[in-house]
C-alpha positions as CSV (number, residue, x, y, z in Angstrom):
1,M,48.3,35.6,-36.1
2,A,48.4,35.6,-32.3
3,R,46.3,32.4,-32.3
4,K,48.8,30.6,-34.5
5,L,51.7,31.6,-32.3
6,A,49.8,30.5,-29.2
7,F,48.9,27.2,-30.9
8,A,52.6,26.6,-31.9
9,A,53.8,27.5,-28.4
10,G,51.3,25.0,-27.0
11,L,52.5,22.2,-29.3
12,M,56.1,23.0,-28.4
13,A,55.2,22.8,-24.7
14,I,53.5,19.4,-25.2
15,V,56.6,18.0,-27.0
16,A,58.9,19.3,-24.3
17,A,56.7,17.8,-21.5
18,A,56.7,14.3,-23.0
19,P,57.8,11.8,-20.4
20,A,61.3,10.4,-20.8
21,G,60.0,6.8,-20.6
22,A,58.1,7.2,-23.8
23,A,61.2,8.2,-25.7
24,E,63.0,5.1,-24.4
25,Q,60.5,2.7,-25.9
26,R,61.4,1.2,-29.2
27,C,58.6,1.4,-31.7
28,L,58.0,-1.1,-34.4
29,T,58.5,-0.5,-38.2
30,K,55.6,-1.1,-40.5
31,A,56.8,-4.5,-41.4
32,E,57.2,-5.5,-37.7
33,Q,53.7,-4.1,-37.0
34,R,52.2,-6.3,-39.8
35,A,54.1,-9.4,-38.5
36,A,52.9,-8.7,-34.9
37,I,49.3,-8.3,-36.0
38,S,49.3,-11.3,-38.3
39,S,50.9,-13.5,-35.6
40,G,48.3,-12.5,-33.0
41,Q,50.8,-10.6,-30.8
42,A,48.8,-7.4,-31.3
43,I,45.3,-6.2,-32.2
44,T,44.9,-3.9,-35.2
45,M,45.6,-0.2,-34.8
46,A,42.0,0.5,-35.6
47,A,40.9,-1.6,-32.7
48,A,43.3,0.1,-30.4
49,I,42.1,3.5,-31.5
50,K,38.5,2.4,-30.9
51,A,39.4,1.3,-27.4
52,A,41.1,4.7,-26.7
53,R,38.1,6.6,-28.1
54,G,35.8,4.7,-25.8
55,V,37.7,5.9,-22.7
56,S,38.0,9.4,-24.1
57,A,34.3,9.5,-25.0
58,R,33.4,8.7,-21.4
59,E,35.7,11.3,-20.1
60,R,34.4,13.9,-22.6
61,K,30.8,13.1,-21.7
62,A,31.6,13.6,-18.0
63,R,33.3,16.9,-18.8
64,G,30.8,18.0,-21.5
65,R,33.3,18.1,-24.3
66,G,33.0,17.3,-28.0
67,A,34.6,14.8,-30.4
68,N,38.3,14.0,-30.5
69,E,40.8,12.8,-33.1
70,V,43.8,10.4,-32.8
71,V,46.6,12.4,-34.3
72,R,49.4,9.9,-33.7
73,A,49.5,6.2,-33.1
74,R,52.5,4.0,-32.7
75,L,53.0,0.3,-31.8
76,C,55.9,0.0,-29.4
77,R,57.6,-2.5,-27.1
78,G,56.8,-1.6,-23.5
79,D,57.9,-3.1,-20.2
80,N,55.2,-5.7,-20.3
81,G,55.0,-6.4,-24.0
82,L,53.6,-4.5,-27.0
83,V,51.6,-1.4,-26.5
84,Y,49.9,1.2,-28.7
85,M,50.9,4.8,-27.8
86,L,48.1,7.1,-28.9
87,T,48.0,10.9,-28.9
88,V,44.5,12.3,-28.9
89,L,43.5,15.8,-29.8
90,A,40.1,17.0,-28.4
91,R,38.0,19.5,-30.2
92,D,38.8,22.1,-27.4
93,G,42.5,21.7,-28.2
94,K,43.4,19.6,-25.2
95,V,46.0,16.8,-26.0
96,T,45.8,13.6,-24.1
97,R,47.8,10.3,-24.4
98,A,46.5,6.8,-24.1
99,T,48.4,3.6,-23.8
100,V,46.6,0.5,-25.0
101,D,47.8,-3.1,-24.4
102,A,48.3,-4.4,-27.9
103,R,47.3,-8.0,-27.0
104,S,44.1,-7.4,-25.0
105,G,43.0,-4.0,-26.4
106,K,42.5,-2.7,-22.9
107,V,43.5,0.9,-22.1
108,V,46.2,0.7,-19.4
109,E,46.9,4.4,-19.1
110,A,45.1,7.6,-20.1
111,R,46.5,11.0,-19.2
């Protein structure tokens, strides 16, 4: 029971600590996502997740941690075009966020 409460408190802290800039970005609907991908404005979400996992895998290897899972993925309009906003949950419970450029597939920010 105490573990569940601690987990819930941790998730609430993560949500409260989300940067204000992320909330200001307008994310695309499913139809807009399909149109952006088919027109070549964005790579697929699977490719963006693979790019983020590659960075996370290197970080995990350096820190000696196990596998991770993408728990949320959104395609949004950023300051410099479309970006994928990914939330990654590591096996140890640590939550990280990655921003992937939707056109190139390069990770532009990981924190």
